[in-house]
C-alpha positions in Angstrom: 169.0 113.1 163.8 170.5 115.6 161.4 169.3 119.1 162.0 169.9 120.1 158.4 168.5 117.2 156.5 165.8 119.4 154.9 167.6 122.7 154.2 170.9 121.3 153.1 170.9 123.6 150.1 170.3 126.7 152.1 174.0 127.6 152.1 174.6 127.0 148.5 175.2 130.4 146.7 172.5 130.9 144.1 170.1 133.6 142.8 167.4 131.9 144.9 169.3 132.1 148.2 170.3 135.7 147.6 166.6 136.6 147.8 165.5 137.3 151.4 163.3 134.7 153.0 160.2 136.9 152.8 160.7 137.2 149.1 161.1 133.4 148.7 157.9 132.9 150.6 156.1 135.5 148.4 157.5 133.9 145.2 156.3 130.4 146.4 152.9 131.8 147.2 152.7 133.5 143.8 153.5 130.3 141.9 151.0 128.3 144.0 148.3 130.9 143.5 148.9 131.1 139.8 148.6 127.3 139.6 145.4 127.2 141.6 143.7 129.9 139.6 144.3 128.2 136.2 141.1 127.1 134.5 140.3 123.5 134.0 142.1 122.0 131.0 144.7 124.7 130.7 147.6 122.3 130.1 149.9 124.6 128.2 149.9 127.3 131.0 150.4 124.5 133.5 153.3 123.2 131.6 154.8 126.7 131.5 154.6 127.0 135.2 156.1 123.6 135.6 159.0 124.7 133.4 159.4 127.8 135.5 159.5 125.7 138.7 162.2 123.4 137.2 164.2 126.4 136.1 164.1 127.7 139.7 165.4 124.3 140.9 168.3 124.5 138.4 169.1 128.1 139.6 169.1 127.0 143.2 171.3 124.0 142.3 168.8 121.6 143.8 169.0 118.2 141.9 165.7 117.2 140.3 166.1 113.7 141.8 166.1 115.3 145.3 163.0 117.3 144.5 161.2 114.3 143.1 162.1 112.2 146.2 160.7 114.9 148.5 157.6 115.2 146.3 156.7 111.6 146.8 155.0 111.8 150.2 152.9 115.0 149.6 151.9 113.8 146.2 150.8 110.4 147.7 148.5 112.2 150.1 147.0 114.2 147.2 146.6 110.9 145.3 144.8 109.3 148.1 142.5 112.2 148.6 141.6 112.7 144.9 141.3 109.1 143.7 137.5 109.2 144.3 137.2 111.7 141.4 137.7 108.9 139.0 134.3 107.4 139.8 132.4 110.3 141.4 132.4 112.7 138.4 129.5 111.7 136.1 130.2 111.1 132.4 130.9 108.5 129.8 132.5 105.4 131.4 136.0 104.4 130.3 136.6 101.4 132.5 134.3 99.4 134.6 135.5 98.1 138.0 132.6 96.0 139.2 129.8 98.2 140.3 131.7 101.4 139.7 133.0 103.0 136.5 135.9 105.3 135.8 134.5 108.1 133.7 136.2 110.3 131.1 135.5 113.6 132.9 136.6 112.0 136.2 139.9 110.9 134.7 140.4 114.4 133.2 139.6 116.0 136.6 141.9 113.6 138.4 144.8 114.3 136.0 144.2 118.1 136.4 144.3 117.8 140.2 147.5 115.7 140.3 149.2 118.0 137.8 148.3 121.1 139.7 149.4 119.6 143.0 152.8 118.6 141.5 153.4 122.1 140.0 152.4 123.8 143.2 154.4 121.5 145.5 157.7 121.9 143.6 158.1 125.6 144.6 157.2 124.7 148.2 159.9 122.0 148.2 162.4 124.5 146.8 161.5 126.9 149.6 162.1 124.3 152.3 165.3 123.1 150.6 166.9 126.5 150.3 165.7 128.2 153.4 166.6 127.2 157.0 163.9 127.2 159.5 165.2 130.3 161.4 165.2 132.1 158.0 161.7 130.9 157.3 160.4 132.2 160.6 162.3 135.5 160.0 160.5 135.8 156.6 157.2 135.0 158.1 157.8 137.7 160.8 158.5 140.1 157.9 155.1 139.1 156.5 153.5 140.0 159.9 153.3 136.7 161.6 152.9 137.4 165.4 156.2 137.2 167.3 154.8 134.8 169.9 153.8 132.3 167.2 157.2 132.6 165.4 159.0 132.1 168.7 156.9 129.1 169.7 157.5 127.4 166.3 161.2 128.0 166.4 161.6 126.5 169.9 159.3 123.6 169.1 161.3 122.8 165.9 164.6 122.8 167.7 163.4 120.9 170.7 161.8 118.3 168.4 165.2 117.3 167.1 166.7 117.2 170.6 163.8 115.0 171.9 164.2 112.6 169.0 168.0 112.4 169.6 167.3 111.7 173.3 164.8 109.0 172.4 167.3 107.3 170.0 170.0 107.3 172.8 167.6 105.8 175.3 166.6 103.1 172.8 170.3 102.2 172.1 171.0 102.1 175.8 168.1 99.7 176.4 169.0 97.4 173.5 172.7 97.3 174.7 171.4 95.9 178.0 169.4 93.3 176.2 166.1 94.9 177.3 162.9 94.3 175.4 163.0 90.5 174.8 159.5 89.2 174.1 156.2 91.1 173.8 156.0 92.0 177.5 159.6 93.1 177.6 159.1 95.3 174.6 156.1 96.9 176.1 157.9 97.6 179.4 160.9 99.0 177.5 158.6 101.3 175.4 156.9 102.6 178.5 160.1 103.2 180.3 161.8 104.9 177.3 158.8 107.1 176.7 158.5 108.2 180.3 162.2 108.9 180.5 162.1 110.9 177.3 159.2 113.0 178.4 160.8 113.7 181.8 164.1 114.7 180.2 162.2 116.9 177.7 160.4 118.8 180.4 163.6 119.2 182.4 165.4 120.4 179.2 162.6 122.9 178.6 163.0 124.4 182.0 166.7 124.7 181.7 166.3 126.3 178.3 163.9 128.8 179.6 166.2 129.7 182.5 169.2 130.0 180.1 167.2 132.3 177.7 166.1 134.6 180.6 169.7 134.7 181.9 170.9 135.8 178.4 168.3 138.6 178.2 165.7 137.0 176.0 163.2 139.6 174.9 160.5 137.5 173.2 162.0 137.1 169.7 164.6 134.7 168.4 167.5 136.6 166.8 168.7 135.6 163.3 172.5 135.3 163.1 172.9 135.7 159.3 170.1 137.7 157.8 169.8 138.1 154.0 169.2 141.7 153.0 167.3 143.0 150.1 169.3 144.1 147.0 168.2 145.5 143.6 168.9 142.2 141.9 166.9 140.2 144.5 163.9 142.6 144.1 164.1 142.4 140.3 164.2 138.6 140.4 161.2 138.4 142.6 159.3 140.9 140.6 160.0 139.0 137.4 158.8 135.8 139.0 155.6 137.3 140.2 154.9 139.0 136.8 155.6 135.8 134.9 153.3 133.7 137.1 150.6 136.3 137.0 150.9 136.7 133.2 150.5 132.9 132.7 147.5 132.8 134.9 145.7 135.8 133.4 146.5 134.7 129.8 145.1 131.3 130.5 141.9 132.7 131.9 141.4 135.1 129.0 142.3 132.6 126.4 
């Protein structure tokens, strides 16, 4: 399982990757907050924030097709959670589906929720695509995330990939020996592979802990290549926050 299938644009030189991870997280939060605070029916400000998000994708050299592909699953969850708005919001019915009716206010509210979710999720996808997980944890540490939580997340993230790789190797080994024929055989193979994977995961965890202590582990995971603040990075972040805040404030005042 590829360890860099999410953050494969993290090492692409761009104005986005030159901003330290804490700044990228702050910029993502600013865009999400500006989108969430827009009043209902503010389609023009929402479109401006969408254009700003697409501009950031272009600056980071992340293809729009990649962003849309990664947007599919989160947006599908939002779609499943907000579909009930079509029939639960009272108002003039547009379409009748048996005993229920899709109302005009419900359709408008549903469209607003989906548009907000799409605009807010694009910066989050950009953050994940251009920031490696160690950098992300380093940025969260800079934003006062407890060191113990950051260390636990970092170890869990790395060991998850190792465990999945171990599981895939055990499954290939079992299939190469013609294991798992029939329903009963598949159950036995699944139980055996799961037990072996868990046993190896626990053993790997103990070896990893011993190796970390032998190398002088102090409770925090070091970052090999840290991005430092520069005047240009600070200016870019400040412009992004100011633009997002201006669009939100103007939408509420207008």
